[in-house]
C-alpha positions as a printed NumPy array, in Angstrom:
array([[ 12.473, 143.54 ,  92.758],
       [  9.82 , 144.697,  94.595],
       [  7.227, 141.504,  94.261],
       [ 10.346, 139.256,  94.918],
       [ 10.873, 141.679,  98.519],
       [  7.093, 141.616,  98.658],
       [  7.235, 138.153,  98.95 ],
       [  9.939, 137.574, 101.105],
       [  7.95 , 139.779, 103.641],
       [  4.78 , 138.367, 103.628],
       [  6.039, 134.808, 104.571],
       [  7.463, 133.791, 108.218],
       [  9.64 , 130.954, 106.899],
       [ 11.05 , 132.859, 103.877],
       [ 12.369, 135.444, 106.387],
       [ 13.528, 133.405, 109.036],
       [ 15.139, 131.566, 105.933],
       [ 17.137, 134.748, 104.808],
       [ 18.083, 135.21 , 108.631],
       [ 19.28 , 132.039, 108.904],
       [ 21.601, 131.644, 105.585],
       [ 22.939, 135.322, 106.805],
       [ 24.12 , 133.784, 109.859],
       [ 25.27 , 130.674, 108.484],
       [ 27.347, 132.817, 105.763],
       [ 28.905, 134.524, 108.694],
       [ 29.812, 131.856, 110.53 ],
       [ 31.314, 130.007, 107.983],
       [ 33.309, 132.836, 106.796],
       [ 34.934, 133.224, 110.475],
       [ 35.395, 129.363, 110.44 ],
       [ 38.049, 130.137, 107.275],
       [ 40.603, 131.777, 109.813],
       [ 40.983, 128.785, 112.19 ],
       [ 40.488, 125.955, 108.942],
       [ 43.347, 127.814, 107.065],
       [ 41.148, 128.574, 104.272],
       [ 42.463, 132.185, 104.604],
       [ 45.336, 133.019, 106.24 ],
       [ 46.258, 136.21 , 107.827],
       [ 49.908, 138.21 , 107.199],
       [ 50.612, 141.983, 108.189],
       [ 51.883, 142.298, 104.386],
       [ 52.102, 139.666, 101.485],
       [ 55.702, 138.956, 100.048],
       [ 57.437, 141.956,  97.919],
       [ 58.931, 141.146,  94.532],
       [ 62.212, 143.087,  94.341],
       [ 65.136, 143.256,  92.104],
       [ 67.965, 141.636,  94.649],
       [ 68.01 , 139.551,  97.366],
       [ 71.04 , 138.553,  99.992],
       [ 72.145, 134.939, 100.873],
       [ 73.804, 135.343, 104.462],
       [ 76.444, 132.707, 105.232],
       [ 77.303, 132.488, 108.837],
       [ 79.638, 128.964, 109.577],
       [ 80.267, 128.449, 113.193],
       [ 82.361, 130.82 , 115.685],
       [ 85.97 , 130.336, 115.314],
       [ 85.628, 128.976, 111.505],
       [ 88.67 , 130.435, 108.894],
       [ 87.808, 132.202, 106.284],
       [ 88.728, 129.008, 104.21 ],
       [ 86.239, 127.434, 105.818],
       [ 83.467, 129.791, 105.038],
       [ 84.467, 130.231, 101.238],
       [ 84.44 , 126.628, 100.781],
       [ 80.302, 127.031, 101.807],
       [ 80.154, 130.919,  99.796],
       [ 81.918, 129.006,  96.505],
       [ 78.994, 126.063,  96.616],
       [ 76.203, 128.817,  97.117],
       [ 77.983, 130.675,  93.958],
       [ 77.855, 127.819,  91.888],
       [ 73.885, 127.107,  92.319],
       [ 73.331, 130.328,  91.757],
       [ 74.909, 131.565,  88.504],
       [ 73.066, 128.568,  86.521],
       [ 69.9  , 130.964,  87.443],
       [ 69.08 , 132.373,  84.052],
       [ 67.388, 135.554,  85.944],
       [ 69.992, 136.403,  88.151],
       [ 72.341, 138.818,  86.012],
       [ 75.633, 139.208,  88.706],
       [ 76.716, 138.333,  92.046],
       [ 79.026, 139.814,  94.63 ],
       [ 80.559, 138.248,  97.259],
       [ 81.638, 140.161, 100.71 ],
       [ 83.816, 138.139, 102.601],
       [ 83.884, 138.486, 106.219],
       [ 80.902, 141.604, 106.444],
       [ 78.114, 142.601, 105.297],
       [ 76.421, 144.597, 102.226],
       [ 77.432, 148.193, 103.407],
       [ 74.263, 150.504, 102.935],
       [ 71.908, 147.967, 102.528],
       [ 68.778, 148.439, 103.556],
       [ 67.776, 144.846, 105.045],
       [ 71.402, 144.604, 105.886],
       [ 70.991, 147.883, 108.493],
       [ 67.617, 146.489, 109.971],
       [ 69.228, 142.942, 110.264],
       [ 72.59 , 144.107, 112.014],
       [ 74.716, 142.444, 108.938],
       [ 76.092, 145.924, 108.421],
       [ 78.397, 145.309, 111.467],
       [ 79.535, 141.898, 110.651],
       [ 83.5  , 141.952, 110.876],
       [ 84.463, 138.051, 111.422],
       [ 85.843, 135.564, 109.318],
       [ 83.353, 133.318, 109.866],
       [ 80.572, 135.553, 108.022],
       [ 79.967, 136.593, 104.359],
       [ 77.029, 138.054, 102.464],
       [ 76.136, 137.956,  98.764],
       [ 74.385, 140.184,  97.075],
       [ 72.111, 138.908,  94.008],
       [ 71.169, 141.183,  91.348],
       [ 67.869, 139.92 ,  89.705],
       [ 66.34 , 140.746,  86.017],
       [ 63.797, 143.489,  86.709],
       [ 60.432, 142.818,  88.366],
       [ 58.574, 143.74 ,  85.708],
       [ 59.758, 141.579,  82.715],
       [ 60.209, 138.509,  85.341],
       [ 57.839, 136.248,  85.381],
       [ 59.132, 134.29 ,  88.892],
       [ 58.783, 137.209,  91.97 ],
       [ 61.764, 136.987,  93.962],
       [ 60.642, 136.019,  97.273],
       [ 59.071, 132.599,  95.223],
       [ 63.076, 132.153,  93.675],
       [ 64.267, 132.42 ,  97.185],
       [ 61.75 , 129.831,  98.092],
       [ 62.388, 127.575,  95.251],
       [ 66.387, 128.283,  95.694],
       [ 66.066, 127.511,  99.565],
       [ 66.363, 123.833,  99.855],
       [ 68.444, 123.197,  96.958],
       [ 71.356, 125.393,  97.94 ],
       [ 70.618, 124.357, 101.863],
       [ 71.043, 120.63 , 100.901],
       [ 74.089, 120.723,  99.077],
       [ 76.044, 123.78 , 100.907],
       [ 75.439, 123.124, 104.433],
       [ 77.179, 119.595, 105.042],
       [ 80.282, 120.869, 103.944],
       [ 80.914, 122.82 , 107.042],
       [ 78.85 , 121.139, 109.448],
       [ 77.056, 123.447, 112.156],
       [ 76.716, 126.357, 109.225],
       [ 73.717, 128.106, 108.921],
       [ 72.43 , 129.738, 105.137],
       [ 69.933, 132.621, 105.153],
       [ 68.04 , 134.125, 102.278],
       [ 67.573, 137.861, 103.052],
       [ 64.777, 139.666, 100.992],
       [ 63.979, 143.576, 101.217],
       [ 61.586, 144.431, 104.013],
       [ 58.192, 144.776, 102.24 ],
       [ 56.931, 146.29 , 105.546],
       [ 57.739, 147.81 , 108.692],
       [ 61.776, 147.171, 109.518],
       [ 61.659, 143.965, 111.89 ],
       [ 64.56 , 141.226, 112.756],
       [ 62.691, 138.704, 111.21 ],
       [ 59.352, 137.259, 110.566],
       [ 59.137, 135.655, 114.247],
       [ 62.051, 136.525, 116.879],
       [ 61.828, 135.351, 120.549],
       [ 64.239, 136.885, 123.183],
       [ 65.184, 134.317, 125.694],
       [ 65.764, 136.47 , 129.092],
       [ 67.811, 135.548, 131.953],
       [ 70.577, 136.776, 134.069],
       [ 72.369, 132.812, 134.047],
       [ 73.803, 133.09 , 130.721],
       [ 74.417, 129.1  , 130.616],
       [ 70.704, 128.34 , 130.71 ],
       [ 69.583, 131.049, 128.334],
       [ 71.99 , 129.57 , 126.265],
       [ 70.323, 126.173, 126.401],
       [ 66.821, 127.534, 126.389],
       [ 67.833, 129.363, 123.148],
       [ 68.829, 126.086, 121.474],
       [ 65.9  , 123.958, 122.112],
       [ 63.902, 126.483, 121.091],
       [ 65.668, 126.644, 117.616],
       [ 65.009, 123.286, 117.659],
       [ 61.518, 122.959, 117.998],
       [ 61.793, 125.987, 115.502],
       [ 63.352, 123.788, 113.44 ],
       [ 60.773, 121.225, 114.   ],
       [ 57.45 , 123.121, 113.287],
       [ 56.376, 123.311, 109.993],
       [ 56.132, 126.748, 107.991],
       [ 59.809, 128.149, 109.532],
       [ 62.718, 128.157, 107.933],
       [ 65.935, 130.441, 108.022],
       [ 66.291, 129.427, 111.847],
       [ 68.887, 131.115, 113.585],
       [ 70.274, 131.498, 117.156],
       [ 72.007, 134.991, 117.637],
       [ 74.838, 134.201, 119.981],
       [ 78.572, 132.788, 119.4  ],
       [ 79.676, 129.658, 119.971],
       [ 82.177, 129.026, 122.695],
       [ 85.003, 127.036, 121.95 ],
       [ 88.95 , 126.791, 122.64 ],
       [ 91.401, 128.959, 121.498],
       [ 94.794, 129.361, 122.468],
       [ 96.483, 132.962, 123.564],
       [100.036, 133.565, 122.763],
       [101.451, 135.77 , 125.374],
       [104.959, 137.156, 124.983],
       [107.097, 136.977, 128.312],
       [108.466, 140.285, 128.656],
       [111.204, 139.233, 131.22 ],
       [112.318, 136.297, 128.666],
       [112.241, 139.057, 125.782],
       [114.77 , 141.314, 127.402],
       [117.047, 138.931, 128.356],
       [116.981, 137.214, 125.05 ],
       [118.093, 140.811, 123.63 ],
       [114.448, 141.157, 121.743],
       [112.123, 143.73 , 122.176],
       [107.982, 142.829, 122.404],
       [107.493, 144.687, 119.18 ],
       [109.828, 142.275, 117.345],
       [108.273, 139.567, 118.559],
       [104.667, 140.971, 118.109],
       [105.582, 141.758, 114.445],
       [107.137, 138.342, 113.686],
       [103.311, 136.875, 114.918],
       [101.544, 138.716, 113.234],
       [103.632, 137.644, 110.254],
       [103.214, 134.446, 110.547],
       [ 99.437, 133.852, 111.525],
       [ 98.045, 136.808, 109.574],
       [100.158, 139.098, 107.676],
       [100.807, 143.14 , 108.044],
       [101.913, 145.728, 106.132],
       [105.274, 146.032, 106.009],
       [105.645, 148.811, 103.682],
       [103.686, 151.777, 101.684],
       [104.276, 152.614,  97.786],
       [103.621, 156.095,  96.124],
       [101.802, 156.61 ,  92.338],
       [101.104, 158.936,  90.679],
       [ 97.771, 157.706,  89.925],
       [ 96.72 , 157.301,  93.193],
       [ 96.612, 160.23 ,  95.786],
       [ 97.101, 158.128,  98.825],
       [100.204, 155.854, 100.166],
       [ 99.47 , 152.118,  98.754],
       [ 99.991, 150.176, 101.536],
       [102.314, 146.597, 100.511],
       [101.021, 143.62 , 102.536],
       [103.287, 140.752, 103.503],
       [101.703, 137.304, 103.929],
       [102.849, 133.926, 104.278],
       [102.204, 131.192, 102.044],
       [ 98.998, 129.394, 102.967],
       [100.967, 125.986, 103.779],
       [103.441, 127.766, 105.58 ],
       [100.969, 129.546, 108.201],
       [ 98.412, 126.809, 108.712],
       [ 98.784, 124.412, 111.451],
       [ 98.235, 120.54 , 110.959],
       [ 96.105, 120.093, 113.841],
       [ 94.36 , 121.819, 116.351],
       [ 96.41 , 120.852, 119.551],
       [ 98.885, 122.857, 121.955],
       [102.057, 120.451, 120.199],
       [101.283, 121.755, 116.893],
       [101.333, 125.384, 117.705],
       [104.373, 124.705, 119.707],
       [105.916, 123.355, 116.582],
       [105.508, 126.21 , 114.648],
       [106.836, 128.886, 117.05 ],
       [109.642, 126.838, 117.516],
       [110.082, 126.858, 113.688],
       [110.002, 130.957, 113.877],
       [113.44 , 132.562, 114.987],
       [113.884, 135.86 , 115.411],
       [117.609, 137.457, 115.4  ],
       [118.889, 139.584, 119.076],
       [121.023, 142.715, 119.487],
       [124.105, 140.23 , 119.156],
       [123.418, 138.168, 115.983],
       [122.149, 135.093, 117.618],
       [118.837, 133.665, 116.364],
       [116.072, 132.749, 119.407],
       [113.25 , 130.382, 118.85 ],
       [110.013, 132.133, 119.541],
       [108.797, 129.416, 121.817],
       [111.213, 130.319, 124.275],
       [110.094, 133.94 , 124.923],
       [106.327, 133.216, 123.621],
       [103.827, 131.593, 126.754],
       [101.063, 129.658, 125.244],
       [ 97.7  , 129.69 , 127.077],
       [ 94.721, 128.138, 126.411],
       [ 91.524, 129.612, 127.634],
       [ 87.541, 129.604, 126.334],
       [ 86.25 , 132.498, 123.993],
       [ 84.457, 135.623, 125.199],
       [ 81.051, 135.066, 123.579],
       [ 79.171, 138.673, 122.468],
       [ 76.55 , 139.516, 125.196],
       [ 73.484, 141.155, 124.213],
       [ 71.092, 143.405, 126.662],
       [ 67.681, 144.609, 126.099],
       [ 65.849, 147.087, 128.153],
       [ 69.052, 146.247, 131.152],
       [ 68.311, 142.725, 130.516],
       [ 70.893, 139.699, 129.17 ],
       [ 69.102, 138.226, 126.412],
       [ 69.401, 136.142, 123.221],
       [ 67.129, 136.423, 120.22 ],
       [ 66.541, 133.333, 118.698],
       [ 64.625, 134.132, 114.62 ],
       [ 62.73 , 132.551, 112.254],
       [ 61.283, 133.305, 108.813],
       [ 58.324, 132.032, 107.37 ],
       [ 57.87 , 130.081, 104.445],
       [ 55.364, 131.881, 102.578],
       [ 52.82 , 131.363, 105.284],
       [ 50.993, 133.432, 108.311],
       [ 53.604, 133.989, 111.411],
       [ 50.392, 133.586, 113.139],
       [ 49.923, 129.566, 112.806],
       [ 53.339, 128.653, 113.365],
       [ 53.972, 130.698, 116.518],
       [ 51.086, 129.114, 118.106],
       [ 51.912, 125.696, 117.082],
       [ 56.254, 126.358, 118.513],
       [ 54.769, 128.242, 121.48 ],
       [ 52.478, 124.921, 122.611],
       [ 55.876, 122.883, 121.519],
       [ 57.587, 124.608, 123.82 ],
       [ 55.018, 124.795, 126.898],
       [ 55.057, 121.087, 126.993],
       [ 58.597, 120.736, 126.265],
       [ 60.034, 122.98 , 129.048],
       [ 57.392, 121.938, 131.628],
       [ 59.123, 119.157, 132.794],
       [ 61.921, 121.251, 134.287],
       [ 60.715, 124.696, 134.929],
       [ 56.997, 126.36 , 135.778],
       [ 55.749, 127.851, 133.339],
       [ 52.993, 130.783, 133.317],
       [ 51.513, 132.919, 130.609],
       [ 51.108, 136.521, 130.179],
       [ 47.141, 137.498, 130.186],
       [ 45.666, 139.532, 127.465],
       [ 48.298, 142.413, 127.766],
       [ 50.639, 143.778, 124.582],
       [ 52.996, 140.743, 124.981],
       [ 49.84 , 138.217, 125.491],
       [ 51.714, 135.292, 123.825],
       [ 54.833, 135.828, 126.544],
       [ 55.874, 132.828, 128.398],
       [ 57.376, 133.125, 132.008],
       [ 59.68 , 130.42 , 133.123],
       [ 60.448, 129.423, 136.727],
       [ 63.259, 126.7  , 137.317],
       [ 62.044, 124.177, 139.865],
       [ 65.383, 123.467, 141.192],
       [ 66.858, 126.861, 141.421],
       [ 64.347, 129.54 , 141.82 ],
       [ 65.699, 131.172, 138.82 ],
       [ 63.642, 133.282, 136.386],
       [ 63.379, 133.699, 132.669],
       [ 61.114, 134.844, 130.029],
       [ 60.225, 133.958, 126.728],
       [ 59.265, 137.365, 124.5  ],
       [ 58.012, 137.331, 121.254],
       [ 58.656, 140.219, 118.98 ],
       [ 59.794, 140.331, 114.839],
       [ 57.206, 140.828, 112.362],
       [ 54.996, 138.676, 113.867],
       [ 54.797, 141.34 , 116.843],
       [ 53.827, 144.478, 114.332],
       [ 51.492, 142.201, 113.001],
       [ 49.59 , 141.211, 115.767],
       [ 49.864, 145.394, 117.246],
       [ 48.908, 146.8  , 113.841],
       [ 46.189, 144.622, 113.881],
       [ 45.1  , 144.935, 117.47 ],
       [ 45.314, 148.509, 116.645],
       [ 42.616, 148.651, 113.104],
       [ 40.203, 146.29 , 115.492],
       [ 40.48 , 149.531, 118.033],
       [ 40.103, 151.631, 115.025],
       [ 36.661, 149.415, 113.658],
       [ 35.478, 149.375, 117.031],
       [ 35.762, 153.283, 117.371],
       [ 34.306, 153.529, 114.098],
       [ 31.319, 151.053, 114.697],
       [ 30.466, 153.161, 118.033],
       [ 30.771, 156.788, 116.365],
       [ 28.238, 155.522, 113.442],
       [ 25.937, 153.613, 116.186],
       [ 26.102, 156.722, 118.005],
       [ 25.475, 159.507, 115.573],
       [ 22.454, 157.068, 114.216],
       [ 20.743, 157.19 , 117.197],
       [ 21.431, 160.712, 117.251],
       [ 19.681, 161.239, 113.8  ],
       [ 16.555, 158.57 , 114.056],
       [ 16.141, 158.813, 118.185],
       [ 16.21 , 154.706, 118.483],
       [ 18.693, 152.227, 118.915],
       [ 16.944, 149.787, 117.172],
       [ 16.449, 151.676, 113.605],
       [ 20.791, 152.342, 114.058],
       [ 21.599, 148.652, 115.244],
       [ 20.033, 147.733, 111.969],
       [ 22.173, 149.803, 109.947],
       [ 25.194, 148.824, 112.015],
       [ 24.732, 145.097, 111.695],
       [ 24.16 , 145.231, 107.892],
       [ 27.38 , 147.137, 107.65 ],
       [ 29.282, 144.51 , 110.015],
       [ 27.891, 142.156, 108.013],
       [ 30.12 , 142.802, 104.565],
       [ 32.751, 141.146, 106.607],
       [ 31.542, 137.941, 105.084],
       [ 32.822, 139.444, 101.657],
       [ 35.553, 140.726, 102.309],
       [ 36.968, 137.109, 104.024],
       [ 35.554, 134.957, 101.317],
       [ 36.83 , 137.283,  98.205],
       [ 40.56 , 136.368,  99.892],
       [ 39.486, 133.014,  99.852],
       [ 38.477, 133.043,  96.055],
       [ 41.285, 135.225,  95.019],
       [ 43.582, 132.193,  96.24 ],
       [ 42.357, 130.651,  93.221],
       [ 43.613, 133.09 ,  90.7  ],
       [ 47.5  , 134.219,  92.04 ],
       [ 50.4  , 131.495,  91.961],
       [ 51.186, 132.37 ,  96.171],
       [ 49.344, 132.174,  99.042],
       [ 46.833, 135.387,  98.747],
       [ 46.396, 136.775, 102.682],
       [ 44.305, 138.681, 104.66 ],
       [ 46.698, 141.71 , 105.436],
       [ 46.686, 145.169, 106.978],
       [ 45.214, 146.674, 103.893],
       [ 42.733, 144.448, 103.743],
       [ 41.656, 145.679, 107.087],
       [ 41.558, 149.425, 106.16 ],
       [ 39.962, 148.12 , 103.088],
       [ 36.718, 146.591, 105.525],
       [ 36.75 , 150.105, 107.755],
       [ 36.468, 152.113, 104.346],
       [ 33.539, 149.624, 103.679],
       [ 31.506, 150.877, 106.944],
       [ 30.651, 154.001, 105.37 ],
       [ 29.62 , 152.605, 101.881],
       [ 27.217, 149.728, 103.059],
       [ 25.735, 152.223, 105.992],
       [ 24.851, 154.503, 103.467],
       [ 22.725, 151.838, 101.722],
       [ 20.843, 150.971, 104.491],
       [ 20.399, 154.642, 105.667],
       [ 18.228, 155.275, 101.597],
       [ 16.241, 151.914, 102.229],
       [ 15.076, 153.536, 105.859],
       [ 14.488, 156.794, 104.816],
       [ 12.984, 156.205, 101.922],
       [ 10.58 , 153.632, 103.914],
       [ 10.102, 155.754, 106.766],
       [  9.034, 158.967, 104.079],
       [  6.612, 156.585, 102.241],
       [  4.506, 155.227, 105.269],
       [  4.85 , 158.843, 107.194],
       [  3.888, 160.948, 104.209],
       [  1.95 , 158.806, 101.897],
       [  0.377, 156.067, 104.741],
       [  1.774, 153.559, 102.84 ],
       [  1.791, 149.864, 104.305],
       [  4.52 , 149.141, 106.219],
       [  5.781, 145.846, 104.278],
       [  4.864, 147.823, 100.84 ],
       [  6.3  , 150.967, 101.528],
       [ 10.101, 148.485, 102.328],
       [  9.501, 146.743,  99.424],
       [  9.025, 149.347,  97.352],
       [ 11.946, 151.186,  98.703],
       [ 14.58 , 148.243,  97.971],
       [ 13.522, 148.087,  94.375],
       [ 13.185, 152.191,  93.939],
       [ 16.945, 152.146,  95.87 ],
       [ 18.14 , 149.187,  94.283],
       [ 19.501, 150.864,  90.61 ],
       [ 21.74 , 153.635,  92.683],
       [ 22.826, 150.917,  95.265],
       [ 23.778, 148.702,  92.326],
       [ 25.639, 152.098,  90.832],
       [ 27.936, 152.911,  93.707],
       [ 28.755, 148.836,  94.07 ],
       [ 29.733, 149.111,  90.379],
       [ 31.737, 152.362,  90.203],
       [ 33.457, 151.27 ,  93.963],
       [ 34.071, 147.782,  92.049],
       [ 35.751, 149.383,  88.735],
       [ 37.698, 151.519,  90.79 ],
       [ 39.378, 148.905,  93.415],
       [ 40.149, 146.813,  90.036],
       [ 43.292, 149.11 ,  89.691],
       [ 44.48 , 148.276,  92.879],
       [ 43.996, 144.289,  93.412],
       [ 47.106, 143.73 ,  91.32 ],
       [ 49.564, 144.995,  93.476],
       [ 51.532, 143.075,  95.63 ],
       [ 51.091, 145.278,  99.078],
       [ 47.68 , 147.179,  98.333],
       [ 45.911, 143.756,  96.669],
       [ 44.091, 142.81 , 100.032],
       [ 42.633, 146.756, 100.17 ],
       [ 41.531, 146.229,  96.548],
       [ 39.894, 142.903,  97.153],
       [ 38.921, 144.213, 100.218],
       [ 36.746, 147.174,  98.624],
       [ 35.526, 144.573,  95.572],
       [ 34.166, 142.082,  97.349],
       [ 32.653, 143.488, 101.029],
       [ 30.592, 146.142,  98.431],
       [ 29.317, 142.692,  96.95 ],
       [ 28.142, 141.698, 100.051],
       [ 26.924, 144.812, 100.918],
       [ 24.699, 145.023,  98.322],
       [ 23.003, 141.969,  99.004],
       [ 23.101, 142.062, 102.426],
       [ 21.318, 146.035, 101.427],
       [ 18.59 , 144.63 ,  99.225],
       [ 17.53 , 141.404, 101.393],
       [ 18.832, 141.22 , 104.701],
       [ 18.175, 145.159, 105.74 ],
       [ 14.617, 144.65 , 104.903],
       [ 13.77 , 141.511, 106.846],
       [ 15.149, 143.519, 110.079],
       [ 13.39 , 146.694, 109.029],
       [ 10.017, 144.509, 108.387],
       [ 10.355, 142.736, 111.853],
       [ 11.448, 146.087, 114.075],
       [  8.817, 147.882, 115.732],
       [ 10.857, 150.894, 115.749],
       [  9.585, 151.216, 112.276],
       [  5.88 , 151.024, 113.15 ],
       [  4.263, 154.518, 113.509],
       [  0.544, 154.988, 114.626],
       [ -1.811, 154.272, 111.89 ],
       [ -5.773, 154.067, 111.731],
       [ -7.738, 150.789, 110.849],
       [ -6.896, 151.804, 107.169],
       [ -3.608, 151.885, 107.983],
       [ -2.765, 155.352, 107.722],
       [ -1.373, 157.544, 110.121],
       [ -4.159, 159.315, 111.87 ],
       [ -2.658, 163.023, 111.894],
       [ -2.023, 161.985, 107.843],
       [ -3.864, 163.926, 105.017],
       [ -4.923, 161.07 , 102.544],
       [ -3.269, 160.909,  99.182],
       [ -4.701, 158.961,  96.408],
       [ -2.123, 156.653,  94.842]])
């Protein structure tokens, strides 16, 4: 080892080769991000023992239409061997479900929505993770079940692996003109649908549809000898059903309601027009106080109106959410792709202003070229949390670099030596990135560079700095107290300290091996393992070259290569 390092330090071409190869390795490792050889994500997929299927038919759909889609989904899922049981919640979401609370599914209470809870075999005995199962089943279910009711949306929802968010990618469309906000939201959803890697796209707004209001005419009701309560009861009974009595039982502490409802053929209309509804009302008769039968159509007014959609606000601003999930890809790349498509699509009708380098740096401000109305496209969801986390961890990393550098300057009284140690530590990033690329070949799914990977890289700073400190201190002591030649001192120090550096690296690698297989902390384990390996090579080959080229390592030597104020020591 000593001869090897000495040979490198004795040749300018070899020293230059080491520097060039190290710089090339660092540059090529960074290029793995834009070339998508290594993908960044907040957290990888989390295998669980359950997932949910959301079924949303168009607003105003009947429970029968929703059930038609439900049954199609259940028929496909029940053939899966790893699925133990299914539970259907009609017209509502799963109560007290973590994902449901985060995504607002627990508040569903209309006929056009339902949720199917899917329970799987234990994840430790199951070969296929839940997130890969949903990825496989999603296109099969959608291909067969979506055409049953036009405008239906089916989403596969897993328990969140990390921070609770509405979806992987959320785009908030803010504006005061609700009609244009809805139009922009639909256009955004269409762009999402054409973006590779995005699935389960949904616009979280109600469709506006025509409906008929049945209003009892109080004056006609009074003249006919009826009561408004009678009219309301017959209307509910004819179309919905109602509780007409209660039953007591010794086995039940509360009264049991008896619910009366007409047969499906009796209560459904043959068409969707006003004439069909009026014909239905004409067939319903009420007996007044004089014993005369009065047709319901005589005392009820039919009025055609538009439905009232739900209006959402955030920060006192009206908005509509457009959500999408990522199909086992990083959120950043589909976001950038979709954002560029939006800029191109909206530039015809709107003046577009990009947000600066702020917390919301991907936001777009739209100004209508004709009316001057302003709209805001704001990104949120897990993607936003990912960017915030990487930004915060990046800030922590820079703070760690600055602190280490200041401490080293105080200790060595030299900016150059401190810079050598810091540069050697930073280059362990080569191993972190390459390690994630290599890990991709040993996993069935994409191995992402996650937030835990960055935590491992920050932890590596101290380990890598220690390696360089050992070499520099030992080389300085050999030169200062033994009068050894600079080149020989660096080679001797490198060879002598190689064993403790290697043993420390082996201990870290073995200790981190247990983390490498963990679904959440696997990035931390791989970062520590591969980063430590890179740190060893950088410390033992690249750092000695920098030490030899640095004048800060020189001392006041005499013509014999010894310090002028030192005592001659025979080797």
